[in-house]
Backbone as a chain_set.jsonl record, in Angstrom:
{"seq": "MKISNFFAFLFFLPALLCAQTNKNVEDHQFTVNVLLPGVVYEHGISQNSTLTAEATIGFAYRDSDFFGSGFGVYPIGKLQYRHYYNFQRRLDLDKKISENTGNYIAPTIGLQGGNAVLGDLDYSSDFFAVAGAVYGLQRVGNKGFSFRFEVGPAYFFDEFDDDFGLFVAIKLGWVVRKNR", "coords": {"N": [[65.094, 85.653, 75.973], [64.303, 89.202, 76.85], [65.662, 92.155, 76.079], [65.465, 94.45, 77.778], [65.709, 92.673, 80.171], [67.694, 91.097, 80.495], [69.96, 93.769, 80.478], [68.618, 94.215, 83.056], [69.817, 92.214, 84.629], [72.716, 92.002, 84.132], [73.071, 94.592, 85.719], [72.048, 94.001, 88.368], [74.145, 91.737, 88.669], [76.336, 92.424, 90.104], [75.797, 92.742, 92.507], [74.403, 90.866, 93.383], [77.082, 88.38, 93.726], [78.066, 90.039, 95.349], [76.852, 89.569, 97.407], [76.987, 87.373, 99.138], [77.753, 85.229, 101.782], [78.791, 83.263, 102.982], [81.697, 83.427, 102.69], [84.954, 82.265, 101.474], [87.139, 83.533, 100.533], [88.9, 86.29, 101.672], [87.474, 89.595, 102.901], [88.698, 92.188, 102.472], [92.087, 92.711, 101.32], [95.414, 93.558, 102.299], [98.57, 93.805, 100.535], [102.354, 93.737, 100.941], [104.789, 94.355, 98.595], [107.958, 93.152, 98.28], [110.023, 92.344, 96.613], [109.454, 93.194, 94.118], [109.132, 96.508, 94.365], [105.938, 97.603, 95.805], [102.4, 97.73, 96.108], [99.272, 95.504, 96.608], [96.167, 95.232, 96.737], [93.317, 93.338, 97.579], [90.345, 91.763, 96.889], [87.155, 91.096, 98.351], [84.58, 88.68, 96.209], [83.016, 86.934, 95.928], [82.257, 83.943, 96.867], [84.963, 82.21, 96.454], [86.065, 83.948, 94.911], [88.342, 87.163, 94.034], [88.481, 90.803, 93.162], [91.689, 91.861, 92.345], [93.687, 94.414, 92.836], [96.897, 96.019, 91.384], [99.65, 97.907, 92.304], [103.125, 98.432, 91.375], [106.496, 98.989, 91.382], [108.989, 98.973, 88.563], [112.095, 97.666, 87.39], [114.448, 98.715, 85.347], [117.621, 98.233, 83.369], [121.026, 98.908, 81.152], [123.089, 98.107, 79.39], [124.773, 98.914, 76.013], [126.906, 99.064, 73.45], [125.841, 99.735, 70.977], [123.354, 101.115, 71.92], [123.435, 102.426, 73.867], [123.666, 103.927, 77.697], [121.631, 103.235, 80.513], [119.183, 103.417, 83.295], [116.126, 102.667, 84.316], [113.198, 103.312, 86.312], [109.917, 102.169, 86.659], [106.596, 102.825, 86.445], [104.055, 100.269, 87.256], [101.014, 98.981, 86.775], [98.455, 96.955, 87.143], [95.648, 94.403, 87.309], [92.931, 91.709, 88.66], [91.216, 89.135, 88.077], [90.767, 86.839, 89.641], [90.265, 83.524, 91.252], [89.665, 81.557, 92.618], [90.659, 77.72, 93.673], [90.566, 75.782, 94.81], [90.401, 75.364, 97.78], [88.185, 74.217, 98.846], [89.664, 71.513, 99.257], [91.706, 72.016, 99.806], [91.263, 72.215, 102.963], [89.834, 69.747, 103.303], [92.497, 68.43, 103.436], [93.665, 69.786, 106.314], [94.896, 71.837, 105.627], [95.948, 75.747, 105.232], [93.892, 78.324, 104.635], [92.886, 81.115, 105.034], [93.899, 84.414, 104.488], [93.718, 84.148, 102.356], [95.304, 81.989, 100.839], [96.047, 79.57, 98.502], [95.718, 78.15, 95.041], [94.497, 79.964, 92.405], [93.111, 80.82, 89.108], [93.356, 83.085, 86.846], [91.953, 85.796, 84.517], [94.028, 88.522, 83.291], [95.148, 91.8, 83.312], [97.807, 94.31, 82.499], [99.877, 97.337, 82.774], [102.447, 98.877, 81.943], [104.456, 101.736, 82.276], [106.692, 103.603, 79.269], [108.139, 105.828, 79.36], [110.688, 106.564, 82.178], [110.142, 107.154, 85.483], [111.892, 107.758, 86.992], [115.292, 108.201, 86.361], [117.789, 107.701, 83.079], [116.701, 106.295, 81.318], [114.423, 105.783, 78.504], [112.11, 104.369, 76.313], [111.394, 103.659, 73.322], [108.711, 103.844, 72.955], [105.424, 104.886, 74.635], [104.105, 103.056, 76.331], [103.575, 99.992, 77.652], [101.772, 96.977, 77.212], [99.865, 94.174, 78.975], [97.903, 91.572, 78.605], [96.191, 88.793, 79.537], [95.698, 85.311, 80.516], [96.708, 83.835, 83.778], [97.713, 81.162, 85.704], [98.003, 80.858, 89.274], [99.149, 80.778, 92.532], [98.985, 81.404, 95.633], [100.884, 81.971, 98.714], [100.563, 82.204, 102.384], [102.202, 82.744, 105.241], [102.332, 82.186, 109.278], [103.109, 84.732, 110.153], [102.72, 86.069, 108.353], [104.305, 86.597, 105.917], [104.184, 86.927, 102.68], [104.134, 84.745, 99.855], [103.967, 84.539, 96.296], [102.974, 83.069, 92.559], [103.078, 83.175, 89.308], [102.023, 82.173, 86.374], [101.296, 81.867, 82.451], [99.574, 81.945, 79.57], [99.715, 85.209, 77.246], [99.345, 88.273, 75.793], [100.951, 90.408, 74.454], [101.576, 93.933, 74.008], [102.331, 97.063, 72.726], [102.736, 100.561, 71.468], [104.02, 100.08, 68.685], [103.946, 97.906, 68.055], [103.051, 93.957, 68.459], [102.347, 90.493, 70.379], [102.532, 87.453, 70.958], [103.122, 86.152, 73.903], [104.907, 84.324, 76.885], [103.661, 85.351, 80.367], [105.069, 85.857, 83.609], [105.524, 85.623, 86.91], [106.758, 86.385, 90.149], [106.767, 87.353, 93.226], [106.935, 88.646, 96.323], [106.602, 89.295, 100.049], [104.856, 90.85, 102.279], [101.705, 90.737, 104.169], [99.289, 92.864, 105.545], [97.921, 93.136, 108.641], [95.811, 93.351, 110.94], [95.796, 92.569, 113.518], [98.287, 90.893, 114.808]], "CA": [[64.982, 87.05, 77.221], [63.862, 90.077, 76.349], [66.717, 92.833, 75.855], [65.546, 94.677, 78.592], [65.585, 91.471, 81.582], [69.521, 90.944, 80.577], [70.517, 94.022, 80.885], [68.64, 94.322, 84.708], [70.294, 91.525, 85.195], [73.597, 92.445, 84.067], [72.925, 95.679, 85.808], [72.315, 93.182, 89.562], [75.21, 90.98, 88.84], [77.911, 92.904, 90.708], [75.241, 92.795, 93.546], [74.653, 89.058, 93.914], [78.294, 87.798, 93.523], [78.719, 90.903, 96.81], [75.767, 89.442, 98.401], [77.549, 85.951, 99.206], [77.71, 85.749, 102.774], [79.788, 82.363, 103.321], [83.306, 83.254, 101.904], [86.112, 81.502, 101.847], [88.153, 84.649, 100.983], [89.1, 87.532, 102.853], [86.939, 90.706, 102.392], [89.907, 92.873, 102.156], [93.468, 92.086, 101.951], [96.378, 94.593, 101.713], [99.626, 93.106, 100.839], [103.392, 95.174, 100.28], [105.807, 93.566, 97.916], [109.343, 93.579, 98.488], [111.283, 91.953, 95.743], [109.837, 94.955, 93.256], [108.562, 97.338, 95.303], [104.88, 97.58, 95.622], [101.346, 97.307, 96.423], [98.638, 94.575, 96.129], [94.39, 95.037, 97.298], [92.313, 91.808, 97.151], [88.647, 92.52, 97.86], [86.377, 89.318, 97.486], [83.233, 89.567, 95.558], [82.352, 86.159, 95.971], [82.407, 82.614, 97.899], [85.917, 81.952, 96.343], [87.083, 84.869, 93.694], [88.75, 88.207, 94.663], [89.113, 91.409, 92.243], [92.871, 92.224, 92.59], [94.629, 95.776, 91.963], [98.209, 95.974, 91.772], [100.358, 99.073, 91.569], [104.529, 97.805, 91.41], [108.1, 99.936, 90.782], [109.359, 98.102, 87.791], [113.335, 98.257, 87.186], [115.718, 98.363, 83.995], [119.255, 98.798, 83.432], [121.216, 98.539, 79.652], [124.74, 98.666, 79.283], [124.884, 98.323, 75.181], [127.832, 100.0, 72.777], [125.104, 100.404, 69.888], [121.822, 101.058, 72.311], [123.543, 103.516, 75.148], [123.385, 102.634, 78.81], [121.387, 103.8, 81.698], [118.631, 103.041, 83.674], [115.25, 103.348, 84.557], [112.283, 102.858, 87.046], [108.548, 103.134, 85.657], [105.125, 102.361, 87.374], [103.382, 99.587, 86.64], [99.865, 98.762, 87.526], [97.632, 94.985, 86.973], [94.073, 94.093, 87.371], [92.756, 90.628, 87.997], [89.695, 88.562, 88.595], [91.305, 85.354, 90.507], [88.679, 82.11, 90.922], [90.545, 80.132, 93.842], [89.812, 76.508, 93.293], [90.868, 74.804, 95.7], [89.964, 75.296, 99.036], [88.11, 72.742, 99.746], [90.902, 70.281, 98.698], [92.784, 72.3, 101.27], [90.203, 72.664, 103.771], [90.067, 68.475, 103.338], [93.965, 68.316, 104.326], [93.731, 70.856, 107.316], [95.386, 73.305, 105.43], [95.447, 77.088, 105.69], [93.061, 79.005, 103.539], [93.182, 82.353, 105.238], [94.32, 84.989, 103.662], [93.988, 83.812, 100.189], [96.467, 81.191, 100.996], [95.489, 78.725, 97.88], [95.989, 78.601, 93.671], [93.573, 80.426, 91.035], [93.15, 81.2, 87.655], [93.062, 84.755, 86.771], [92.188, 86.808, 83.462], [94.886, 89.414, 83.622], [95.473, 92.803, 82.267], [98.637, 95.206, 82.999], [99.905, 98.426, 81.831], [103.506, 99.845, 82.279], [104.872, 103.288, 81.653], [107.905, 103.746, 78.452], [109.519, 106.695, 80.548], [111.731, 106.466, 83.435], [109.936, 108.189, 86.595], [113.737, 108.245, 87.581], [116.815, 107.509, 85.482], [117.505, 107.858, 81.586], [116.577, 105.142, 79.98], [112.935, 106.179, 78.016], [111.295, 103.938, 75.574], [110.361, 104.796, 71.838], [106.989, 103.817, 73.034], [104.998, 105.45, 76.165], [103.325, 102.532, 77.207], [103.496, 98.473, 77.237], [100.557, 96.213, 77.7], [99.501, 92.745, 78.735], [96.481, 90.786, 78.581], [96.446, 87.299, 79.197], [94.815, 84.856, 81.557], [97.37, 82.903, 84.487], [97.413, 80.01, 86.824], [98.789, 81.099, 90.075], [99.604, 79.913, 93.789], [99.938, 82.134, 97.088], [100.906, 81.164, 100.021], [100.833, 83.263, 103.347], [102.573, 82.062, 106.486], [101.457, 82.952, 110.06], [103.605, 85.333, 110.504], [102.295, 87.31, 107.154], [105.311, 86.321, 104.649], [103.48, 86.181, 101.245], [104.724, 84.326, 98.398], [102.963, 84.286, 95.132], [103.957, 82.898, 91.726], [101.815, 83.354, 88.396], [102.537, 82.007, 84.993], [100.295, 81.658, 81.611], [99.923, 82.99, 78.338], [99.324, 86.147, 77.429], [99.287, 88.749, 74.374], [101.95, 91.708, 74.805], [101.844, 95.283, 72.959], [102.095, 98.629, 72.632], [101.866, 101.924, 69.856], [104.712, 99.886, 67.729], [104.327, 96.263, 68.158], [102.405, 93.2, 69.585], [103.255, 89.468, 70.168], [102.254, 86.681, 72.301], [104.26, 85.224, 74.809], [104.557, 83.661, 78.008], [103.263, 86.014, 81.707], [105.447, 85.04, 84.561], [105.486, 87.03, 87.541], [107.521, 85.971, 91.057], [106.252, 87.909, 94.34], [107.496, 87.928, 97.647], [106.137, 90.46, 100.402], [103.885, 91.177, 103.636], [100.091, 91.036, 104.341], [99.194, 93.572, 106.549], [97.208, 92.93, 109.371], [94.865, 94.634, 111.995], [96.253, 91.54, 114.271], [99.404, 89.979, 114.57]], "C": [[65.055, 88.19, 76.603], [65.553, 90.677, 77.03], [67.07, 93.39, 77.441], [65.738, 93.962, 80.104], [67.247, 91.823, 81.572], [70.311, 92.019, 81.163], [70.159, 94.45, 82.493], [69.556, 93.285, 85.099], [71.703, 91.272, 85.439], [73.686, 93.614, 85.106], [73.074, 95.193, 87.623], [73.492, 92.194, 89.703], [76.083, 90.886, 89.801], [76.852, 92.657, 92.494], [75.138, 91.44, 94.415], [75.64, 88.912, 94.101], [78.47, 88.688, 94.663], [77.837, 89.795, 97.486], [75.949, 88.021, 99.525], [78.114, 86.021, 100.925], [78.731, 84.399, 103.667], [81.128, 82.236, 102.368], [84.58, 82.818, 102.314], [87.408, 82.581, 101.615], [87.82, 85.734, 101.498], [88.517, 88.788, 101.674], [87.331, 92.016, 101.575], [90.909, 92.771, 102.872], [94.488, 92.743, 101.081], [97.818, 93.628, 101.611], [101.234, 94.229, 100.103], [104.224, 93.99, 100.008], [107.387, 94.226, 98.297], [110.119, 93.481, 97.404], [111.231, 93.152, 94.037], [108.583, 95.851, 93.803], [107.202, 97.557, 94.791], [103.389, 97.266, 96.459], [100.168, 96.437, 96.078], [96.98, 94.827, 96.875], [93.737, 94.175, 96.736], [91.041, 92.083, 97.724], [87.843, 90.994, 97.146], [85.407, 89.711, 97.675], [82.78, 87.904, 95.419], [82.66, 84.783, 96.876], [84.293, 82.327, 97.966], [86.904, 83.071, 95.254], [86.966, 86.694, 95.046], [88.539, 89.325, 93.153], [90.076, 91.745, 92.927], [93.434, 94.017, 91.776], [96.348, 96.048, 92.381], [99.055, 97.265, 91.669], [101.808, 98.422, 91.849], [105.418, 99.067, 90.935], [108.763, 98.862, 89.447], [111.366, 98.959, 87.504], [114.152, 98.009, 86.039], [116.782, 98.899, 83.807], [119.526, 97.952, 81.705], [122.293, 99.123, 79.385], [124.803, 98.333, 77.466], [126.004, 99.442, 74.548], [127.06, 100.693, 71.888], [123.718, 101.342, 70.841], [122.418, 102.953, 73.608], [123.452, 102.763, 76.841], [122.696, 103.682, 79.566], [120.393, 102.87, 82.19], [117.289, 103.225, 83.785], [114.297, 102.756, 85.49], [110.686, 103.562, 86.403], [107.629, 102.135, 86.843], [104.751, 101.53, 86.408], [101.717, 99.124, 87.347], [99.095, 97.272, 86.731], [96.98, 94.812, 87.467], [94.175, 92.945, 86.903], [91.433, 90.179, 88.625], [90.463, 86.867, 89.165], [89.839, 84.778, 91.373], [90.184, 81.21, 91.835], [89.82, 79.002, 94.182], [90.41, 75.878, 94.129], [90.925, 74.532, 97.302], [89.592, 74.698, 99.789], [88.87, 71.842, 100.029], [91.784, 70.573, 100.291], [92.073, 72.555, 103.094], [90.217, 70.954, 104.371], [91.395, 67.704, 104.132], [94.203, 68.927, 105.346], [95.038, 71.783, 106.69], [94.685, 74.571, 105.054], [95.044, 77.44, 104.29], [93.086, 80.457, 103.62], [93.685, 83.013, 104.534], [94.806, 84.782, 102.111], [94.589, 83.001, 100.17], [95.357, 79.776, 100.111], [95.803, 78.856, 96.242], [94.629, 78.76, 93.005], [93.841, 80.61, 89.991], [93.024, 82.26, 87.577], [93.299, 85.261, 85.398], [93.448, 88.12, 84.216], [95.215, 90.412, 82.721], [96.84, 93.747, 82.79], [98.869, 96.139, 82.221], [101.432, 98.557, 82.676], [104.103, 101.023, 81.743], [106.354, 102.797, 80.69], [108.923, 104.366, 78.799], [109.521, 106.563, 81.819], [110.574, 107.499, 84.102], [110.824, 108.61, 87.179], [115.019, 107.069, 86.841], [116.219, 108.614, 83.964], [117.288, 107.113, 80.855], [114.816, 104.994, 79.743], [112.912, 104.877, 77.075], [110.849, 104.503, 74.673], [108.522, 105.329, 72.107], [106.431, 103.986, 74.702], [104.399, 104.283, 76.524], [104.069, 100.939, 76.759], [102.435, 97.781, 77.354], [100.429, 94.875, 77.975], [98.305, 92.359, 78.885], [96.624, 89.407, 78.324], [95.472, 86.402, 80.722], [96.55, 83.884, 82.197], [96.891, 81.833, 85.445], [98.779, 80.726, 87.993], [98.704, 80.794, 91.272], [99.605, 81.118, 94.721], [99.518, 81.688, 97.76], [101.203, 82.43, 101.211], [100.603, 82.738, 104.369], [101.985, 83.096, 107.576], [102.221, 83.853, 110.438], [103.683, 86.862, 109.31], [102.914, 87.165, 106.332], [104.486, 85.772, 103.623], [104.582, 85.88, 100.253], [103.751, 83.911, 97.046], [103.792, 84.228, 93.487], [102.256, 82.918, 90.685], [102.452, 83.296, 87.11], [101.284, 81.617, 83.889], [100.247, 82.433, 80.922], [99.42, 84.744, 78.025], [99.685, 87.307, 76.336], [99.525, 90.159, 74.805], [101.808, 92.494, 73.632], [101.834, 96.254, 73.424], [102.092, 99.327, 71.241], [102.874, 100.676, 68.773], [104.361, 98.424, 67.375], [103.777, 95.198, 68.92], [103.371, 91.947, 69.164], [102.406, 88.733, 71.244], [103.272, 85.93, 72.57], [103.544, 84.589, 76.115], [104.956, 85.055, 79.565], [104.003, 84.804, 83.107], [105.914, 85.689, 85.318], [105.995, 86.312, 88.727], [107.139, 87.186, 92.162], [106.623, 87.891, 95.872], [106.869, 89.52, 98.093], [105.379, 90.313, 101.65], [102.183, 90.861, 103.387], [100.555, 91.946, 105.69], [97.804, 93.417, 107.142], [96.656, 93.829, 110.456], [95.811, 93.958, 113.057], [97.093, 90.812, 114.242], [99.829, 88.832, 115.849]], "O": [[65.912, 88.281, 75.724], [66.305, 90.174, 77.865], [68.057, 93.172, 78.143], [65.9, 94.668, 81.099], [67.872, 92.548, 82.346], [71.144, 91.791, 82.041], [71.046, 94.924, 83.204], [70.182, 93.58, 86.118], [72.125, 90.644, 86.41], [74.85, 93.568, 85.502], [73.942, 95.758, 88.289], [73.806, 91.84, 90.839], [76.564, 89.876, 90.314], [77.482, 92.411, 93.522], [75.545, 91.085, 95.521], [75.737, 89.435, 95.212], [79.289, 88.107, 95.375], [78.486, 89.082, 98.251], [75.206, 87.754, 100.469], [78.901, 86.921, 101.218], [79.264, 84.588, 104.761], [81.481, 81.334, 101.608], [85.121, 83.034, 103.398], [88.438, 82.547, 102.288], [86.683, 86.127, 101.759], [88.758, 88.992, 100.484], [86.806, 92.634, 100.649], [91.075, 92.726, 104.091], [94.614, 92.704, 99.858], [98.103, 92.829, 102.504], [101.226, 95.072, 99.206], [104.409, 92.998, 100.713], [107.764, 95.379, 98.506], [110.896, 94.396, 97.133], [112.09, 93.626, 93.294], [107.374, 95.751, 93.594], [107.047, 97.703, 93.579], [103.422, 96.528, 97.444], [99.926, 96.642, 94.888], [96.988, 94.223, 97.947], [93.532, 94.148, 95.523], [90.787, 92.547, 98.836], [87.903, 90.287, 96.14], [84.98, 90.511, 98.506], [81.973, 87.779, 94.497], [83.578, 84.934, 97.682], [84.917, 82.241, 99.024], [88.093, 82.966, 94.951], [86.291, 87.116, 95.985], [88.444, 88.743, 92.073], [89.844, 92.012, 94.106], [93.477, 94.467, 90.631], [96.812, 96.224, 93.507], [99.025, 97.658, 90.503], [101.684, 97.663, 92.811], [104.999, 99.968, 90.207], [108.938, 97.718, 89.866], [111.741, 100.131, 87.456], [114.522, 96.845, 85.886], [116.942, 100.09, 84.075], [118.885, 97.054, 81.16], [122.506, 100.318, 79.18], [124.92, 97.109, 77.399], [126.039, 100.573, 75.033], [127.211, 101.905, 71.736], [123.184, 102.266, 70.227], [121.876, 104.025, 73.88], [123.26, 101.585, 77.141], [122.997, 104.866, 79.41], [120.431, 101.7, 81.808], [117.035, 104.274, 83.193], [114.464, 101.541, 85.598], [110.364, 104.664, 85.96], [107.878, 101.233, 87.642], [104.892, 101.674, 85.194], [101.59, 99.018, 88.566], [99.523, 96.812, 85.672], [97.304, 94.967, 88.644], [94.732, 92.56, 85.875], [90.771, 90.764, 89.482], [90.273, 85.868, 88.471], [88.858, 85.333, 91.867], [91.202, 80.572, 91.567], [88.736, 79.001, 94.766], [91.008, 75.028, 93.469], [91.46, 73.568, 97.848], [89.999, 74.433, 100.921], [88.776, 71.301, 101.131], [92.209, 69.921, 101.245], [92.607, 73.04, 104.091], [90.506, 70.722, 105.544], [91.404, 66.83, 104.999], [95.379, 68.679, 105.61], [95.949, 72.279, 107.354], [93.513, 74.717, 104.71], [95.526, 77.097, 103.21], [93.26, 81.126, 102.601], [94.158, 82.385, 103.587], [95.663, 85.061, 101.273], [94.766, 82.843, 98.962], [94.397, 79.188, 100.608], [96.274, 79.979, 96.061], [93.767, 77.881, 93.025], [95.048, 80.586, 89.75], [92.349, 82.676, 88.519], [94.441, 85.282, 84.938], [93.575, 88.428, 85.401], [95.529, 90.167, 81.556], [96.68, 93.84, 84.007], [98.365, 96.157, 81.098], [101.508, 98.355, 83.888], [104.155, 101.105, 80.515], [107.07, 101.886, 81.106], [110.108, 104.036, 78.755], [108.52, 106.457, 82.528], [110.135, 108.461, 83.472], [110.806, 109.643, 87.849], [115.368, 105.888, 86.84], [115.338, 109.434, 83.707], [117.648, 107.175, 79.679], [114.063, 104.352, 80.475], [113.975, 104.263, 77.166], [110.132, 105.503, 74.714], [107.712, 106.212, 71.827], [106.876, 103.402, 75.69], [103.881, 104.608, 77.592], [104.859, 100.755, 75.834], [101.831, 98.556, 78.095], [100.953, 94.188, 77.098], [97.596, 93.161, 79.493], [97.029, 88.88, 77.288], [94.814, 86.923, 81.623], [97.359, 83.403, 81.404], [95.734, 81.751, 85.86], [99.954, 80.992, 87.736], [97.636, 80.183, 91.271], [100.463, 81.939, 94.398], [98.429, 81.13, 97.894], [101.919, 83.404, 100.979], [99.52, 82.291, 104.746], [101.451, 84.186, 107.367], [102.005, 83.906, 111.648], [104.244, 87.958, 109.318], [102.312, 87.61, 105.355], [104.11, 84.603, 103.539], [105.58, 86.531, 99.942], [102.933, 82.991, 97.026], [104.757, 84.913, 93.149], [101.069, 82.787, 90.986], [103.265, 84.134, 86.722], [100.292, 81.077, 84.381], [100.662, 83.57, 81.147], [98.693, 85.297, 78.851], [100.805, 86.996, 75.932], [98.713, 90.923, 75.328], [101.87, 92.043, 72.489], [101.359, 96.467, 74.539], [101.627, 98.882, 70.192], [102.138, 100.346, 67.843], [104.617, 97.974, 66.258], [103.93, 95.33, 70.135], [104.342, 91.882, 68.411], [101.764, 89.255, 72.156], [104.054, 85.28, 71.877], [102.361, 84.393, 76.392], [106.065, 85.543, 79.779], [103.717, 83.654, 83.443], [106.761, 86.491, 84.927], [105.685, 85.141, 88.509], [107.343, 88.259, 91.594], [106.487, 86.826, 96.475], [106.661, 90.493, 97.368], [105.437, 89.132, 101.992], [101.688, 90.812, 102.26], [101.51, 91.892, 106.465], [96.761, 93.508, 106.496], [97.116, 94.937, 110.731], [96.656, 94.71, 113.543], [96.853, 89.798, 113.586], [100.763, 88.046, 115.688]]}, "num_chains": 1, "name": "protein.A"}
């Protein structure tokens, strides 16, 4: 394959992915989280895949004789490419797949600020970041109540340190719908 053909293929790949007409995923889905306040936007890009952007607020509290005490509220951002892999099985069992109710795998990147936007608990690093792959499940009830669980291996790093670990997230919220 010529280099120019390869770059042309990469240039038109997003258009080919978005050209799917028989999608199982929602074209646009907006969720409000309540466990850690925030918002999630999912954009359907192919039959069973979405691009997801999440903005959340994190909270930390520390009470220590050595380090002192304080609290902090931090902004957190996360991006994912979710591939929902069990829609056909759910349909065969007469289960719901609307509102992206299903199981997925997703490469994930996230970034958290190290300086509190509220409070006095600032970390020595200006940021914390994570890159990994998660297995997730998302369920949305009839009234829009949303539950999401994600777990997987990840690489955590900041300005001074890095380490491998386990990424775990639990989210509760509501899917914003046009018609209830």
